[in-house]
N, C-alpha and C positions, 0 to 999 in steps of 0.2 A: 401519550394515548396508547390504548391497547392495539395490538396488531396480530395478524395471522400470517404475514409474509414479510420478508425483507427483500426489497428490490435492489439488485446489484447492477450498477452501470459500469461500463468500461469505455475507454476512448481510443487509445492507440491501437488496441487489438483490432478494432473495426477497420483500420486502414490496410490490413494485411489481405493477401489473396485468400480465396475461400478455403483451400486446404490448410494453409497456415493458420488462418483465423479459427477454424474448427479445432485444430490441435492446441492452440493457445487457450481457447475457451475450456477445453477439457483439463488442461494444466491448472487454469485458474480455479475451476470447480474443485479439483483435488486439493489445492492449497486451502480453499475455503473450508472444505470438510475437515482438514487437519486443524485449522485455526479454531473452528467451533468445538472440536473434540478437546483440544488443549485447554480451552476456557470453560468447558463444561456447559456449553449451550446446546440443548437438545433441539433436534429438528426432525420432521417427518419425511422430508424429501427435498430434492433440488431439481428444478426443471429449467430448461433453457428455451427462450424465444429469441427472435432476431433482435440483437442489440441489448438483450437483457438476460440476467440470470435471476431466478426466483428461489429463495430459500424459505421453505415453509416451516415457520416457527412462530410461537407466541412470545418468545423471549426477546424483548427489545434490545437487550445487550448485544445481540447478534449484529446490529447495525454498526456499532463502534468496533467490534472485533473484526468484522469483514473489511471495514475501512482501512485497517492496517495491513491488509494482504496486498502485496505488490501486484499491480494490474488492475486494481479497483479504482475507478474514478470517483464514485460516490455511492452511497447507500441510503435507503429510506425504509423505515418500518411502516408498513401500510396495512390497510384493511381491504380485503378482496370483496367484490360484489359482481353482480351480473353486468353484461356488456350492453346495458340499456341506459338511456339518459335519465330515466326515472329512478332506477336503482342507484346510480351514482349520486343523484341529487338527494336521495334519502340518507345515504351515508354521510354526505357532505354536511347536511343539516344537523345530523346527530353529533358529528365532530365539532361543527361550528358552535352549537349550543354550549358545549363544555369549554371550548377554546376561547371564544371572543368575549371579553368582559365589557361591562358598561362603559361607554365612551370610547372604546377602541374601534379603529377602522379595520377592514379586512379586504382581502382580494382573493379571487378564485383564479388559479393558474391551470388552465385546461389544455390538454394535448390529446391527440388522437392518432391512431394508426390502424390500418385495416379498412374494411369496407363498411360504412355506416350511412344511414339516411339523414345524418345531421353533421354539422360542421363543429370545429373546436369552439367557435364563437357561440354557437347554439348551446353547446355543452356548458360553457362558462356562464352564460346568461341564466340558464335554468337552475344550475347549482347555486349561483349567487342569489337568485330569487328565493330558493328553498332555505338558504341560510338566513336571509333577511327576515323571513317570517318567523324564525325561531329565536331571535334575539331582540331585546328592547333597543330602540333608537339605533337601528342599523346604519352604518356609515361605510360606504365603499370608497377605497382609495387604491387605485391601480398603480400608482407611482411609488408611494412610500407608506404602505400599509403597516399597521401594528401587527397584524396576523395574516398568515397566508395559508390557504388550503389548496393542495395540488390534486388534480383529478387527471389520471392517466388512463385514457380509454384505449384498450387494445381490441383485437378481433373477438376474443372469447371471454374476456373479463375486463373489469374496470378496477383501478387501484386508487384509493384515496389516502393521502398522507399529509403531514404538516411540516416536515423538515427533510433536508438533505444533509447527510453527514459527508463531508469532503473526504475522499479517499487519498491514499498515498500516490496512486497513479503508477505509471511505468508499465513494465511487462512482467508476466508471471515468473516467479523465481525459478531458475534453472532452465528457462527457455532459450538462453543464449550461451549455453555451455558452462564450463567451469574454469575458474582462474584462482591462482594463489594470491593471497592478500598478506603482504608483509605488515606485521603489527608491532608497533612500538608502544610505549606507555603514554604517548601524546595523543592529541585530538585529530591530527591530519589523517593518519592511517585508518582509523575506524570510519571517519567521514567518507574517505575515498572508497572504502569497502562497501559502505552502505549505499552510496550513490551507484556503484556498479551492481549491487543487488537489485536496486530499483530498476536498472536497465535489463534485468533478467538473468544476470550472471550468478551462478552458484559459486560461492567463495569458500576457499579452504584457508583459514587463518594460519599464519606461520609467525611465531615469535622467536627471535634470536635473543636468548638470555645472556646479557653481558656479564652476569655473575658479579665478581668483585669489582669490575670496572664500571658498572652502571649504578644508577640510583636504586637503592633497595626496594623502592616502591614500584619500579617500572614493571616488573613481572606481574605484580598483583593488579596494577592498572590495566595491563594488557589482557589479563584474564577477565577482568570486569568488562572491558570493551568487547571481548569475544562473546561473553555471555549475553550482552545486550544485542549483539548482532544475531545471535541464535534466536532471540525472542522475536525477531522480524522474519526469519526464514520460513518457519513452519515446515521444517524438513530437518533431517539428520545433517548436522554440520560437523565434519571431522576437523580437528585443529591440531597443530604441531607446535611443540616447544623444543628448540634446539639449543643445547649448551654452547655458548659462543665465546666463553672466557679464554679458553686455550688458544683459539684461533686469533683473537685480538692480541693476546700476549705475544704470539709469534710475529704478528704484523709489527708490533711496537719494537721488537728486538731486531728485526731484519729489514725494515723498510725505512725510507726517507721520512722523517717526521712530517714534512710538508705534504706528503701524499697519504698519510695514514687514514684520513677521513674518506678519501675516494676509494682506497683499496679496501677499507672495511665495508663500505657500501657494495663494492664489486663482489666481495666474497658472499655477502648476504644474497645478492642476485644469483650467484652460482648455486647457493643452497636452495634458493627458491626454484631455480631451474630443475634441480635434481628432484625436488618434491613434486614439481609440475609433471615431470616425466613419469614419476611413480603413480600419480593420481590421474593421469590422462588429461591434465589441464592444458589450456591453450594460451596462457599468458600470466603475467605477474602484475598485481596492483601495488603501487608503491606509496601513494599518498605524498609524494614529493611536492614541496611548496617552494617556488623559486625565491632564492635569497634568504630563506629562513635560517639555515645553518650552513657551515662551510662546505659540506658535500652537496649542497643544493644550489650552488651558483650556476649560471647558465653554462659556463665553460666546463665545470666539473660534471654537470648532468649530461653534457654533450659527449 
């Protein structure tokens, strides 16, 4: 359906104190602006109301783009109308006429905030009547409808839409400081980094290149993982690659073979700590998975 606005909802941000909530909302708006710019989605402006962010655009792609921004709970491409029950019913009827096919059931999902002289039940009933008059053989099913039309009545405007795009959730990227993410060519380290990004951490990927001691594809896999992480950040992400072959060679020559895995990991942590100090980061993300390899037993990790 055509739209003139994208409704952006958040969840965890709403639990914060008013000053923190305002700061996180601004960070989320900035990430949304960057995401839209990167994907070529034009918009005329972004406004905020309590619990909602409104991106004014007629490009429905914006809903899917914004849903990938950390901190977004869901999005909906919507049509804006006046904050009266008749205006909302008129738009709902127009959308229902194009949406509901012969034999399909429908439901109106009405919600309301602000001061009005009608209830959410009144809003749903009037909009449902309007839709019923526009389609042949109308059939209402509030439990398992084939089609749903959402009407969100707020103080100054009403918004009518037909879908919710589930967002990635979490907190705005960068709201929880910066950490170093040790990156191998495996799956665990990028997953750990992504999960911390979702919690609002700005990550600085660090790959220790084992050179002749490692799999020739590891460095390329690590670079690919880093590029995928960058596509989620919607911010500049600095990454480091450290030649590690000479260090591992020295460990093999001078250390007990039984301790090589642990010492190798320890040296990577020391490199990570040095990079963290340089970047002003406050921690290291490891992606360790208990029992997966020799350096990740409970005793060795302890």
